[in-house]
Every structure is written in C-alpha cells, then in structure tokens.
NUSEBA-772554 format. One record per atom (N, C-alpha, C): x, y negated, z negated. Coordinates in steps of 0.2 Angstrom, whole numbers, plus 5000, padded with zeros to 4 digits. Each point is the difference from the previous one (the first is absolute). Layout:
N
XYZ...
END
This chain:
365
582244494519499449994998499950074997500150024992500150074997499149994997499750065000499550004998499449965003500249995007499549955006499350025000499850084998499350014999499649984994500249984996499749964993500049955005500649955000499649955002499549995008500150025002499550015007499349994995499750044995499550004997499949944996500449984997499949934997500049945005500350025006500049945005499249995003499850065003499450015004499350004998500049994992499550014995499749935003499349985000499649955001500349965008500550035002500249975007499549995004499749955005499750015006500450035005499850075003500350015005499650015005500250005008499550005005500350055004499750065002500350065005499849995006500250005004499850005007500150095002499650025005499850084999500050024995499549994995499850044992499850055003499550035006499750054997500250045006500850015002500350055002500350054995500450065000500350044997500549964994500649975003500449964997499649944995499549965003499749954996499650024995499750055000499650044996500650024994500650055002500250004992500449934999500249955005500249944996499449974994499449995003499649994996499950044994499950055000500150054994500549984995500749985001500449974997500049944996499849965006499949934998499550004994499350035000499650014994500350064996500450014999500350044995500549954996500049965003500649934997499549944996499450015002499549945000500049945004500450055005499849925005499349985001499949935003499349995007500250015004499650055003500150035008499549965005500449975005499749985006499950035005499550035003500350055007499649965005500249995006499949995006500150065006499650005002500250095006499350005005500150055004499550025004499550074996499750045002499550054996500750044999500150064995500550045000500150065009500450025000500350015007499950085000499650044995499850075001499550014994499850055002499550054998500150044998500150054993500049964993500549945001500149984995500549944999500049994993500749974999500350004990499749924999499849975004499749934998499350024997499650025002499350035000499950054993500550045001500150074995500149964994500549965000500049974992499649944999499649995004499549944998500349934999500549975003500349965000499849935004499450025004499749955001499549954994500050044994499549974993500649994994500550025003500649954995500449955002500049985006500449935004499349965004500349945000499649985004500449995007499650045004500050035007499749955006500549985003499749965006499950045007499550025002500250025008500249955004500450025003500549945005500450045005500249955006500550035004500649954999500750035001500549954999500049965007499750035006500149955007499549944998499549994994499749954999500549954996500249945003500349974994499649964998499349975001499749964996499650034994500150075001499550034993500750024996500650025004500550014992500249905000499949995001500149924998499449994993499450015001499650014997500050034992500350065002500150044994500749984995500349995004500649984996500049924995499749965004499649934997499550024994499650055001499650014996500250024993500450065001500450044993500749965000500349985004500649974997500650064998500050055002500450064998500749985001500350014992500849995000500450035004499850075002500550055002499450015006500450035005499850045008500450055000499550065002500450075002499750005007500349995006499750015006500150075004499450034997500150075004499650045006499549925003499450035003500549995006499850085007500450025006499650025002500250035007499750085003500850024999499950064997500650024997500250085005499750025003500150065002500549995007500450055002500450005007499650025005499650045000499650045004499449965003499649984995499549945001500249945004500849984998500249945004500250025006500150055003499950025007499449995003499550034996499449995003499749944999499849954995499949945001500649964999500449985004500749964998499649934999499849965005499749934998499749984993499850054998499550004993500650004995500650065001500550004995500449954999500149955007500449965001499749934996499249995001499649935000500150034992499950064997499850004991500849984996500550055004500649984995500449945002500149985005500249945002499549924998499750005004499549944998499650004992500050064998500050014991500449974997500550025002500749974995499949925002499949985006500049915000499549984997499350044999499449954997500250034993500150044998500349994991500649944999500350015003500849955000499649924999499550015006499749915000499750004995499550054997499549984994500550004995500550024998500349994995500449935002500349985004500149955003499649934998499450005002499449934998499850014995500150064994499850004994500249974995500850035001500749954996499950024992499750064999500150014992500350085001499950035003500250084999500849984999500250054995500650004998500550055002499850055001500250075003499750055006500350025003499750005006500550065003499650075001500350055003499850045008500350015005499850035006500250064999499550065000500250065000500150035009500650025003500150025003500050075002500750025005500050074998500850025002500350055000500550025002500250025007499449995004500050015005500149935008500349954993500149955005500649995002500550044999500649985003500150055007500449985003500450025008500250064997499850075004500350054997500150065005500450015001500350045005500050094999499750004992499850085001500750014997500649984995500650034999499850044992500150055001500050024992500350024994500549955002500449994994500149914999499449965003500149944999499449994995500449944994499649994997499749915001499449985000500149935003499949954993500349935003500149964995499749965000499749954996499549945001500149935005500850015002500349945004499950055009499950065000500050015007499649995006500050005006499549965005499350054998499449955001499550044999499550005007500050065001499550005009499850055000499450024996499550075000500150035005499850065003499950015007499250005001499650044996499050005000500049944999499450005003499649934999499949994994499850054995500149994992500849984998500350034999500550004999500449895001499950015009500149945002499749944996499450014999499649944997499949994993500650064998500149994991500849955002500250015003500849965002499849945001499450005004499949915002499749974992499850044996499549984995500649984997500550034999500749984996500349955002499949985007500449935004499649954997499450005001499649974998499849974992500350054997500149984993500749954999500450015004500649974998500149935002499650005007499849925001499649974998499550024997499749954994500449994994500450054999500249994992500749925002500250055006500549925001499649945002499750015003499549925003499849974995499450034995499749974996500050024993500350054997500350024993500750014998500349935003500750014996500249954997499349964995500549954995499850074993500249974996500150034992499250004999499649954999499250025000499550035002500350045008499550035005500150074997499650035005499650074996500850055003500150054995500650065001499650045006500450025004499650045003500750055001499850065000500450075004499650025004500450085002499750055004500350074996499550055002500150064996500050035006500450065003500250055005500050074996499650044999499950074996499850055005500350064998499950045005499350044998499950075002499450035002499850014992499349994998499950004994499650064999499950064993499450025001499850024992499450015000499650014993499350015000499750024995499350015002499549945000499650025005499549965002500249975008500450045004500249965006499650045004499549975005499550035004500250005006500749955002500049985007500250065003499849975008500050045006500850025001500050065003500850015005500649974995500150044991500249984996500250084997500650014998500150065000499750044993500149954994499850034993499049985002500149965002499149985000499750085004500450035005499850045005500050084996500350004995500350064996499549984994499849944998499450014995499350035002499949975006499250035005500150074998500750025003499750065002500050044995500249994993499950014992499450014999499549945002499549974997499850065005499750015005499750025003500150075002500550054997500350064999500350025010500449945001499950025008500850005003500350025005500750034999500149925004500749975000500049935000500550015008500249985005500449985005500549954999500650014999500649975000500049955006500349945001500249965004500449975001500750025003500749975000500350034993500150065001500250024993500750005001500449985002500749984998500049915000499749975000500049924998500250004994500549954998500249994994499949924997499750014994499849944997500149984995500149954998500149984991499450014996499750054995499650014998499949964992499449994997500149994994499249994998500150014994499349984996499949935001499149984999499849935003500249964994500150014996500149984992500849965003500350055003500649964999500149935004499850005005500149935004499649954995499450024997499449954998500349974995500350044995500549964995500749955001500250035007500449945002499849935001499350025005499849935004499849954993499750054992499849974996500749944996500550065001500649964997500449935004500050025007500149945003499749945000499250005000499649965001500149964992500250034995500149974993500549995000500450025001500849995000500249935004499849985007499749945003499849944998499450024997499549964996500449944996500650034997500349964994500749985003500250035007500749975002499850035006500149955005500050015006500750025004500750014996500450055004499850054999499550054999499950074999499650005007499749955004499549995007500650045004499850045005500250025007499750085002500650035002499650085004500450044997499350074998500350034997499950075001500550045002499750095003499950024991499450035002499950054993499850085003500550034998500150085002500050044995500050075002500250084993500749985001500250034993500650055002500250035005500749995003500250045006499750075003499950054995499850055000499450015001499449955000499550015002499949975007500249985003500050005008500050085002499550025003499950075001499649995008500050085001499449995007499550024997499449985005499450034999499750074996500650055005499850104998500249994993500549964997500250004994499649984995499749955000499449964999499650054997499750025006499450044999500250074996500650025001500150084997499949984993500349944996500049974993499149984998499649985005499450004998499650084998500250045006499750074999500450034995500649994997500250024994499650014994499649925000499649984996499350005001499750015002499250025004499850065001499850014995499850105001499349985007500550065003499250035005500349945006500649965000499849965007500650025003499650025007500350025007500249955006500650025004500249945004500250065006500249975007500350005005500449955002500550025004500449945001500050015009499949935003500050005008500249935002500550015005500349945001499349975005499849935000499349955004500149975005500250015006500249945003499649954999500349924998499749954999500549945001499649924999500349965000500650004997500649955002500649994997499949984991500350034996500050014994501050024999500149954995500750004998500250084998500750035000499950064999500550004992500449954998500350014996500149914997499750004994500149924996500150014994500449964997500449984993500149954998499949974994500249944998500549994994500549955001500349984996499849964993499950034995499749944994500549984995500549995004500749974993499549934998499949975004499949934999499450004994499450055001499549994995500350044993500450045000500650034995500349954995500549965005500449964997499649924998499549995002499649944998499850004994499650074998499650024996500150064995500550035000500250044997499550065001499750045005499750025003500150055001499450064999500350075003499550035001499850055006499450034999499950074995499349994998500050054993499650065002499450015005499750075002500350005006500650084999500250045004499550015005500050045008499550025004499450044998500550054995499650054998499649994995500149954996499649964994499549975004500149965005499449965003499750075004500050055003499550055002499650034996500250014994499750024995499649964997500149925000499449964997499650005004500250015008499550015004499450054999500350045001499650064999499650014994500349984995499649984995499449965000500149955002499449955001499450035005500450055004499650035006499450044995500350054996499850044996499349964996500349964997499549964995499549975002500049985008499649995004499450045002500350055002499550065000499850034996500349994994499550034993499549934997499949965005499649944997500249954995500650014998500249954995500049935004500049944996499849925001500849985002500149985006500449975002500449944998499749984996500449954998500350024994499650054997500450024993500850045002499850035006500650045004500549955001499949955003500449945003500449974995499649994992500449974993500550054999499750074999500550044998500650015003499950005007500650015004500549934999499649935000500549944999500350004995499650044994500249984992500750065001499950065003500750045000500449995003500049965007500649965003500449964994499449944997500549954996500250044994499850054997500450054995500649995001499950055008500650035001500649955002499949945002500549945001500149974992499749994998500249984993500650034997499950075000500350044996500750025003499949995009500750005001500349944999499749945001500349954998500449984992499350044996500549994994500650054999500050055004500750045000500449975002500149945004500449975002500249955000499949964994500149964994500750024996
END
C-alpha cells in the first residue's frame, strides 16, 4: 500500500464516521484528523474527562455532530447509529486508566466490557456499518514482566489489573461477535488495535507521565516521578491514530485485512519513565523533576510489543521517534501557553506528520 496516506484522505472525504469516546485525548486527535480529511464526524461520548481538555480547547463540539451518551446505554447507541448510519465506527470509549480501575473496578468492567457488547450489538441490529475498529491496549496480554519478551497478537490475553483485564475481555467479546454474527462476506469488517502508551499535546489525564510533566511545566512546579524504572513503548498519538484509519480503510474494501494488530514504536523507543522525563527536560526550558519510588497497586514493570504483523500487512513503519514525539508535545504546550488557537496547532502538526510520511514513502518508491 504505497502512498497510503494520500489514499486515506481520498477515502475519508465525505465519509460518515462515528467515534465513541470522542471527547477524550485520542478521540479529539482522531476527530481532528478526520475533519482534516473532510469526513463527516459523529461523536458519542460522555463529557470530557478532564479540565482543561482537548475537545473543548479545539471547539470540536461546534465542528461535529456530538451526542452526549454512555456506551453502557444500548438503546441510546442504537438510536445514534440508526439515525446517522455511519459507514465506519471507531470504538474508543473506555475507562482508560490503570490506577482509576483499582479505585472503581465495577465501573471499569461495566464500561469496557458491556460498552463493547453494546456497540457491537447496535452494529449487528443496524446492519449497515461497513468497518468497525475496537481500540484496546498493549496491556491485554498475560505479562510476566520479562524485559526481553515482545508480545505477538496470538499470545494469551489476561491483563492483571481491572483496566487491563477489562480490555482483555473486550478483545474476547469482539472475537465472539465477529465469529458469531459477522462471519459472512457482506457483514461488517471488524478489527482490534492494541497500541502502547501514547503522548502528545493536549493530554491532561491524571497519573500519566507526560501530562504530569506538562502540568508541572505550565504551573512552574517540580514534578515527582512515580515508577521511574517502568519500561513502556512510547509513541506520538498520531502514530496509532493513522494506523487505526489505515486498518478501517483497508478492511472496508477487503475483509482479509480484519484481525488484531499490535501498534507500537521502534524497539529503541521502549524506554523507562526516567529516560522519558529526561528527554522532556532536555527540550522544555525551566522544567524540574525529582524521582521517587511510590508504593502503589501493581502495574507491569516491562511491556514490549512485536509489531511485525502491522509492518508486513501494510508496509508500515513508525515515523516520529520518541524524541520527535516529545518535541512535538513541548511545542504544543508552549503554543498553548502563548494563547495560540488549539485547532490551528493540531492541524499544523497533523500536516507536518503527513508531509513526513509522504516524503518517507516517496523516498522508498
């Protein structure tokens, strides 16, 4: 699929696309890309999870059809899908935080499992959706904290904490619906995408390392690092989002592309928390931090992904390395502090990413 980023723009222009969880960090960036491509975007979500938040800063409520709704409400989902008849659905709605899942496990399981059941049931009864992508997480795998192991898509799913386990269950629900109800040629094409930790401008989530850095920078405070030695695959948020768009596009035309895909950075972009913070400090003036182990509930110490399937299927490679991802995050934050228009900042970075990819693709022709 050479020059597939140009294909994406042509494909999504005027397409009706529904995003659940559109008010979150990833959902807002996905909305911005789809609007950049000229798609008609429908959002179905609860209110933005943080103050401030990217959804409101970008004024996306004025640019899309936004339906306030809970994915635990099956009838509301059915009404929304039947009203707008989206051709493509990206399911991002979730309780997305590990630590929050320890505080409220019931809500986490209800949202992440029954939310998946409900969106699939609404798609099943509608019968007109062509392409569906369920966005889960790299944490779905049964993890024994082996620093040398990179997980492949066919390995056991059994996340440890309530968040990770609920996402494992979401994967299994998707697989069951796919085999039970969407197994003929005319049925909706269905995939799941398992991405690693993402960073980028406009993420204000609690208990995430880059948002903590951003808050400290914006408020001129000293940041305290928790779990400095935890190793994670980090990438800029645009990397997995463009992969989501690619998967949904490919399976729209050919169901052979439906499946489960790991999406992660280059191998050397799996690094420890303290290494990531040092890169942030390198590019953010007057940023200060301290490192201290904090006793808390279990989180996996090591996590790596094998992304060979994504590479071989779509001729895909990650583009922005971790240092570039941090630089773009710092640039966004500085522009926000200076009062620049958030939509303009996002559009600029989206176009920068597209230009980089097109240049890279053309060089390989």
